[in-house]
C-alpha positions in Angstrom: 13.2 -16.4 8.3 12.2 -14.1 5.4 12.6 -10.3 5.0 11.3 -7.9 2.4 13.7 -5.1 1.5 12.7 -2.0 -0.5 15.4 0.2 -2.0 13.5 3.5 -2.2 13.5 5.7 -5.3 14.8 8.6 -3.2 17.8 6.6 -2.2 18.9 5.1 -5.6 18.0 8.0 -7.8 18.0 11.7 -7.8 14.2 12.3 -7.6 14.6 15.9 -8.6 16.5 15.1 -11.8 14.7 12.9 -14.4 16.3 9.6 -15.3 19.3 10.0 -12.9 20.5 7.0 -10.9 23.0 7.0 -8.1 25.2 4.2 -9.4 27.8 4.4 -6.7 25.1 4.2 -4.0 23.6 1.2 -5.8 26.9 -0.6 -5.9 27.5 0.0 -2.2 24.0 -1.1 -1.3 24.4 -4.3 -3.3 27.7 -5.1 -1.6 26.1 -4.6 1.8 23.2 -6.9 0.9 25.8 -9.5 -0.2 27.7 -9.1 3.0 24.5 -9.6 5.1 23.5 -12.7 3.1 26.9 -14.2 3.8 26.5 -13.6 7.5 22.8 -14.5 7.7 22.9 -17.6 5.6 19.6 -19.4 5.4 17.5 -16.2 5.6 15.3 -15.5 2.6 15.1 -12.2 1.0 12.7 -10.5 -1.5 14.1 -7.2 -2.9 11.9 -4.4 -4.3 12.8 -1.0 -5.5 11.0 2.3 -6.3 11.1 4.1 -9.6 12.3 7.5 -8.3 13.2 9.9 -11.1 12.8 7.2 -13.7 9.1 6.4 -13.2 7.6 8.9 -10.9 8.3 12.0 -13.1 6.8 10.3 -16.2 3.9 8.9 -14.2 3.0 12.4 -12.9 3.4 13.9 -16.3 0.9 11.4 -17.9 -1.2 10.9 -14.7 -0.9 7.2 -15.4 -2.0 6.0 -11.9 -5.4 7.6 -12.4 -6.0 5.6 -15.6 -5.1 5.0 -19.2 -7.7 5.5 -21.9 -6.6 7.6 -24.9 -3.9 6.8 -27.4 -1.8 9.5 -25.8 -2.3 7.9 -22.4 -1.1 4.6 -23.7 2.0 6.2 -25.2 2.6 7.7 -21.7 2.0 4.2 -20.2 4.8 2.8 -22.3 7.1 5.7 -21.4 6.6 5.0 -17.7 7.2 1.3 -18.3 10.4 1.9 -20.2 11.8 4.2 -17.6 10.9 1.8 -14.8 12.6 -1.0 -16.8 15.7 1.1 -17.3 16.2 1.6 -13.6 15.4 -2.1 -12.9 18.2 -3.1 -15.3 20.6 -0.9 -13.4 19.5 -2.3 -10.1 19.8 -5.9 -11.4 23.2 -5.2 -12.8 24.5 -3.8 -9.5 23.1 -6.8 -7.5 24.5 -9.3 -10.0 28.0 -7.7 -9.9 27.9 -8.0 -6.1 27.5 -11.7 -6.5 23.9 -12.0 -5.5 21.7 -14.7 -7.1 18.9 -12.3 -8.2 16.1 -12.9 -10.6 13.7 -10.2 -11.8 9.9 -10.6 -11.7 8.5 -7.5 -13.6 5.0 -6.7 -12.3 3.9 -5.3 -15.7 4.1 -8.8 -17.1 2.7 -10.7 -14.2 0.2 -8.5 -12.3 -3.3 -7.2 -13.1 -5.3 -4.7 -11.2 -9.0 -3.6 -10.9 -9.7 0.1 -10.2 -6.2 0.6 -8.9 -6.1 -2.4 -6.6 -4.0 -5.5 -7.3 -6.4 -8.2 -8.5 -4.3 -11.2 -9.7 -0.7 -12.3 -9.5 0.6 -15.9 -10.1 3.3 -15.9 -7.5 4.2 -19.6 -7.9 7.4 -18.8 -9.9 8.5 -16.2 -7.3 7.9 -18.7 -4.5 9.8 -21.4 -6.4 12.7 -18.9 -6.8 12.8 -18.4 -3.0 12.7 -22.2 -2.4 15.7 -22.5 -4.7 17.7 -20.0 -2.7 17.4 -17.2 -5.2 16.5 -13.6 -4.5 13.4 -12.4 -6.3 13.5 -8.7 -7.4 10.3 -6.7 -8.0 9.7 -3.0 -8.6 7.1 -0.3 -8.8 5.6 -0.6 -12.3 2.8 0.1 -14.7 0.0 -2.4 -14.5 -2.9 -3.3 -16.8 -6.2 -2.5 -15.1 -9.6 -4.0 -16.0 -11.4 -0.7 -15.1 -8.8 2.0 -15.6 -7.1 0.5 -18.6 -3.8 1.0 -16.9 -2.4 2.2 -13.6 0.8 2.2 -11.4 1.4 0.0 -8.3 4.2 0.8 -5.8 6.6 -1.7 -4.3 4.7 -1.4 -1.0 1.5 -2.4 -2.7 3.1 -5.4 -4.2 4.6 -6.3 -0.7 1.1 -6.1 0.8 -0.1 -8.8 -1.7 2.9 -11.0 -1.0 2.6 -10.6 2.8 -0.1 -13.3 3.6 1.5 -15.6 1.1 5.1 -15.5 2.2 4.8 -14.3 5.9 8.0 -12.3 6.2 9.2 -11.4 9.7 10.5 -8.0 8.7 9.9 -5.3 6.0 12.8 -3.0 5.6 12.1 0.3 3.8 15.5 1.9 3.0 15.2 5.4 1.8 16.8 8.8 2.0 15.1 10.0 5.2 16.5 8.7 8.5 13.0 7.6 9.5 9.7 9.2 10.3 10.1 12.8 11.6 7.9 14.3 14.3 8.6 17.7 12.9 9.2 17.3 9.1 10.6 19.3 7.3 12.7 20.7 10.2 14.0 17.1 10.9 15.0 17.7 14.5 13.0 15.0 16.2 13.0 11.4 14.8 10.3 9.1 16.0 12.0 5.9 17.1 8.9 3.7 17.2 5.3 3.8 16.1 2.6 1.5 17.2 -1.1 1.6 16.4 -1.8 3.1 19.8 0.7 6.0 19.3 0.0 6.7 15.7 -3.1 8.9 16.2 -1.0 11.2 18.5 1.4 12.0 15.7 -0.6 12.1 12.5 -0.5 15.9 12.4 3.3 15.8 12.2 3.8 13.2 9.5 3.8 14.9 6.1 4.1 13.8 2.5 7.2 13.6 0.5 8.8 16.9 -0.5 9.9 15.4 -3.9 7.6 14.2 -6.6 5.9 10.9 -5.6 2.8 9.6 -7.4 2.2 6.7 -5.1 2.0 8.6 -1.8 4.3 10.3 0.7 5.4 9.4 4.3 2.0 9.6 5.9 0.5 7.2 3.4 3.4 4.9 3.8 3.1 4.7 7.6 -0.7 4.3 7.3 -0.2 1.5 4.8 2.4 -0.3 6.9 0.3 -0.1 10.1 -2.5 -1.9 8.2 -0.2 -4.8 7.6 0.1 -5.4 11.4 -3.5 -6.5 11.4 -2.6 -9.2 8.9 0.7 -10.2 10.5 0.6 -9.2 14.2 4.3 -10.2 14.8 5.6 -8.3 11.8 8.2 -5.6 12.3 8.6 -2.8 9.7 11.6 -0.5 9.6 11.8 2.9 7.9 15.4 4.1 7.7 18.1 5.8 5.7 20.7 3.7 4.0 22.6 6.7 2.7 25.5 6.1 5.1 27.8 3.1 4.8 26.9 -0.2 6.6 23.5 1.0 7.8 21.7 -1.3 5.4 24.0 -4.2 6.4 23.2 -3.7 10.0 19.5 -3.5 9.4 19.6 -6.7 7.4 21.4 -8.3 10.3 18.7 -7.3 12.8 19.5 -3.8 13.9 16.7 -1.1 14.0 18.1 2.2 12.8 15.4 4.8 12.0 11.7 4.2 12.9 10.4 0.8 13.9 6.7 0.1 13.3 5.2 -2.8 15.3 2.2 -3.8 17.4 3.9 -4.0 20.8 6.1 -1.2 22.0 9.5 -2.4 23.2 10.3 0.7 25.3 6.9 1.5 26.7 5.4 5.0 26.1 7.1 7.0 23.3 8.2 10.5 24.1 5.9 12.4 21.8 
């Protein structure tokens, strides 16, 4: 059994303050991942993380996702890369200190895109790492693009490419929000489950992220995750908050806090 886990930028950084990581939260999350790996031995894991206030602010400033052409654009490209790398090093340090056998696969050095879409990625080393019992770590990053010059790809977009190659049973998206809210930004009614059949009934309620996010907010995230169910019908995707202690551990061990996205409803008709 294999799971993909994303540590969202909103969770591990202060997205409203540039270049600010939540180091204590990172350390706790790493400890919970280690605890889950000890309990669920034999289960594979790929970890990804967002860029939060390290990459998204610089990416918005330079409009890097739209393309990189001028000298100034390329200087901005390097700035986004540097900040994404800075956060990745902090994440890797926290995971390593927790005792996890992690190894980084930086997308900027391995992935190419064409007009904003992932075009090539030699995933053989990553797959070899999984077979060896290691935990590959990827992150949202700048990418060289054959048409745009350069762009940015999110962790979710990288997961989409890996999905048909690795066939995970679950994708866990750990962020700051408790899940998908029916009434964002009031946050009074959490949607416990979303299926393709119920999604159209709630699209008017799902809004984009309130903080700066150059790769899309909650609506785009849900839409992207629903498209994955066509590729892997038995896939389960969980959007949840890991801000409170032990929630990430419980999710890694099979619990479903937050909003579960899947093809078949477990509880029948959702109360919308």
